[in-house]
N, C-alpha and C positions, 0 to 999 in steps of 0.2 A: 426820403425821396426828394431831388433838389427841387428848390422853389426859386431860385435865381437863373437867369440865363443872361447870356450875351452872346451876339453873334457879331463877332469882327470881319468884315470883307475890305481887301485891300488891293486895289487895282493897279497893276505895273503895265507900264509902256510895253514892256518886252517880256514875251511869254517865258523866254527862257530864263529870265531872271526870277519871275515869278514860279518856274518850276524848281530852279536851283533853291531858293528859298524853302520852298514847299518840302522839298529832300531834307534839308537841313533842319526843320523842326518836327516833321511828321513821326520819327522814330521815337521821340520823347512822347507825343501823344499815343502813339501806340502802347508803348511800353507802360504807360500810366494812365491807360483806359479809364479805369475805374479806381479814384483814390477815395480816402475816408472825405475828402472835402468835397470831390464830386468827379463829373467826367469832362473828357475832351475830346473833340472830334476835328481835325484838321484835313480839309480837301481843297483841290486845285479845280477851279471852273475857267478854262482858257487862260485869260491873263490875272483871274482874281484869286488870292489867296483867301480861304474861308475858314475862321477858327470860330467853333461852335463850344462854348462852355457852358457848363449846367452846375451849378452848386447849391449844397444844402442852406448855407446862409451868404450874406452880402459881405462879410469879411473875407471868406474862401472865394468867393467869386472875384474880388479885387485882387487877392494874392495870385490866383490862377492868371487872370489878365495880365497883371504885372510880369509875370514870369514868362510867360509867352511872347510878349511884347518885347521885353528885354532880350530873350534870346534871339527874337527875328532881327532885331536892331544890331546884336553882336555879328550875326550871319552877315547882315548886310554890310556893315563895316569892314567885314574880314573880305568879302567879296571886293568892295571897292579898293581896299588896300591892296590886294592882288593883282586888280586890273588896272591901276595908275600906272602912269608912266615911270614913277620914282620906286613902284613895289617891285 
């Protein structure tokens, strides 16, 4: 049973951006809904992306937080690259 929990809420100025990033990371959360390390649930509330992570131990929690934030940053950088005037 998970004993460590993290809730990450990231508010965006643009709802469309929040929705796009949600769509980028949600499939991974759905695919790995329950892992040996814990569980992840991703949701979207208006312009806020919410990532709920529950883990059995602190090391697992840290690993899952890092993974989801890294994926989110990669998706955001990709969007920025595509939307930049040089892209």
